[in-house]
C-alpha positions as a Python dict, from the first residue, in 0.01 Angstrom:
ca = {
    (1, 'M'): (0, 0, 0),
    (2, 'T'): (295, 185, -148),
    (3, 'I'): (522, 0, -385),
    (4, 'K'): (879, 125, -427),
    (5, 'S'): (985, 148, -788),
    (6, 'S'): (1281, -49, -913),
    (7, 'Q'): (1446, 289, -983),
    (8, 'T'): (1405, 383, -614),
    (9, 'L'): (1553, 49, -502),
    (10, 'V'): (1855, 96, -727),
    (11, 'S'): (1897, 457, -613),
    (12, 'E'): (1889, 349, -248),
    (13, 'A'): (2135, 65, -316),
    (14, 'L'): (2380, 300, -487),
    (15, 'K'): (2398, 509, -167),
    (16, 'E'): (2500, 202, 35),
    (17, 'I'): (2739, 18, -192),
    (18, 'K'): (3080, 73, -348),
    (19, 'T'): (3079, 150, -719),
    (20, 'I'): (3399, 108, -920),
    (21, 'T'): (3498, 172, -1279),
    (22, 'P'): (3585, -101, -1528),
    (23, 'A'): (3950, 12, -1505),
    (24, 'E'): (3949, -29, -1126),
    (25, 'A'): (3788, -372, -1162),
    (26, 'L'): (4046, -480, -1421),
    (27, 'K'): (4328, -374, -1188),
    (28, 'L'): (4177, -573, -898),
    (29, 'S'): (4128, -873, -1126),
    (30, 'N'): (4480, -858, -1269),
    (31, 'E'): (4624, -835, -915),
    (32, 'G'): (4420, -1137, -805),
    (33, 'K'): (4239, -933, -540),
    (34, 'C'): (3879, -1001, -638),
    (35, 'N'): (3621, -1244, -762),
    (36, 'L'): (3481, -1095, -1081),
    (37, 'I'): (3118, -1210, -1086),
    (38, 'D'): (2895, -1182, -1392),
    (39, 'I'): (2533, -1198, -1275),
    (40, 'R'): (2376, -1178, -1622),
    (41, 'E'): (2154, -1460, -1741),
    (42, 'K'): (2308, -1739, -1950),
    (43, 'G'): (2135, -1615, -2265),
    (44, 'E'): (2299, -1276, -2223),
    (45, 'L'): (2643, -1438, -2203),
    (46, 'D'): (2569, -1652, -2507),
    (47, 'K'): (2459, -1347, -2706),
    (48, 'M'): (2708, -1081, -2589),
    (49, 'G'): (3013, -1280, -2481),
    (50, 'R'): (3184, -1347, -2151),
    (51, 'V'): (3442, -1141, -1966),
    (52, 'E'): (3772, -1327, -1937),
    (53, 'N'): (3850, -1446, -1582),
    (54, 'S'): (3496, -1382, -1463),
    (55, 'N'): (3272, -1624, -1278),
    (56, 'H'): (2914, -1661, -1393),
    (57, 'I'): (2654, -1670, -1119),
    (58, 'P'): (2301, -1593, -1243),
    (59, 'R'): (2138, -1315, -1040),
    (60, 'G'): (1864, -1547, -922),
    (61, 'M'): (2116, -1785, -762),
    (62, 'L'): (2373, -1539, -622),
    (63, 'E'): (2271, -1544, -256),
    (64, 'F'): (2224, -1923, -259),
    (65, 'W'): (2558, -2000, -426),
    (66, 'L'): (2746, -1773, -181),
    (67, 'D'): (2572, -1892, 137),
    (68, 'P'): (2782, -2165, 304),
    (69, 'N'): (2464, -2294, 473),
    (70, 'S'): (2273, -2331, 146),
    (71, 'A'): (2234, -2662, -34),
    (72, 'Y'): (2335, -2468, -348),
    (73, 'F'): (2665, -2332, -204),
    (74, 'K'): (2943, -2358, -461),
    (75, 'D'): (3226, -2449, -225),
    (76, 'G'): (3565, -2364, -367),
    (77, 'K'): (3425, -2177, -668),
    (78, 'L'): (3526, -1838, -525),
    (79, 'D'): (3775, -1710, -271),
    (80, 'M'): (3538, -1589, 1),
    (81, 'N'): (3809, -1359, 145),
    (82, 'K'): (3850, -1155, -173),
    (83, 'E'): (3637, -862, -283),
    (84, 'M'): (3321, -963, -467),
    (85, 'V'): (3304, -744, -780),
    (86, 'L'): (2967, -779, -948),
    (87, 'F'): (2846, -673, -1287),
    (88, 'C'): (2537, -717, -1503),
    (89, 'A'): (2446, -570, -1842),
    (90, 'G'): (2412, -206, -1740),
    (91, 'G'): (2474, -179, -1366),
    (92, 'L'): (2123, -192, -1221),
    (93, 'R'): (2092, -557, -1119),
    (94, 'S'): (2450, -559, -989),
    (95, 'A'): (2373, -260, -764),
    (96, 'L'): (2083, -449, -608),
    (97, 'A'): (2290, -767, -586),
    (98, 'A'): (2581, -587, -417),
    (99, 'K'): (2342, -446, -158),
    (100, 'S'): (2207, -795, -98),
    (101, 'L'): (2557, -938, -42),
    (102, 'K'): (2632, -656, 204),
    (103, 'E'): (2311, -745, 388),
    (104, 'M'): (2434, -1107, 400),
    (105, 'G'): (2749, -989, 576),
    (106, 'F'): (3001, -964, 293),
    (107, 'E'): (3221, -663, 371),
    (108, 'K'): (3424, -639, 51),
    (109, 'V'): (3163, -595, -220),
    (110, 'S'): (3143, -360, -515),
    (111, 'H'): (2977, -335, -851),
    (112, 'I'): (3101, -204, -1183),
    (113, 'D'): (2948, 121, -1301),
    (114, 'G'): (2788, 71, -1642),
    (115, 'G'): (2808, -308, -1629),
    (116, 'F'): (2899, -516, -1933),
    (117, 'A'): (2824, -225, -2166),
    (118, 'A'): (3107, -25, -2002),
    (119, 'I'): (3332, -329, -1958),
    (120, 'S'): (3314, -413, -2329),
    (121, 'Q'): (3443, -60, -2405),
    (122, 'S'): (3738, -105, -2165),
    (123, 'D'): (4058, -311, -2170),
    (124, 'F'): (3882, -625, -2045),
    (125, 'E'): (3908, -923, -2281),
    (126, 'I'): (3567, -1044, -2403),
    (127, 'V'): (3566, -1410, -2505),
}
């Protein structure tokens, strides 16, 4: 049995998904063209802060909250027609999550290069 490393999974995901900069994400957010989705765990938000105008969906619940057929679907929480822009702490989990959303059938999906670490060094407001 051969087990793929997490590094390999992330590397493969990065070849299949759209990666954007914090500046590109801020522009999309300011123009109302995306759902900015923070997939960090609640403890990370409590410790590091939250990005203004972002939606928190823990990584473990992402596919369930965005699946209209799931009992956990958060109807009305997000505009399903807008681009889903994901971020985590450093950009690894969000790469895997973006690939997962593409596999679900979402066409407009991206993740922010560098995650919250890069976002906190940009013009995004951290609250």
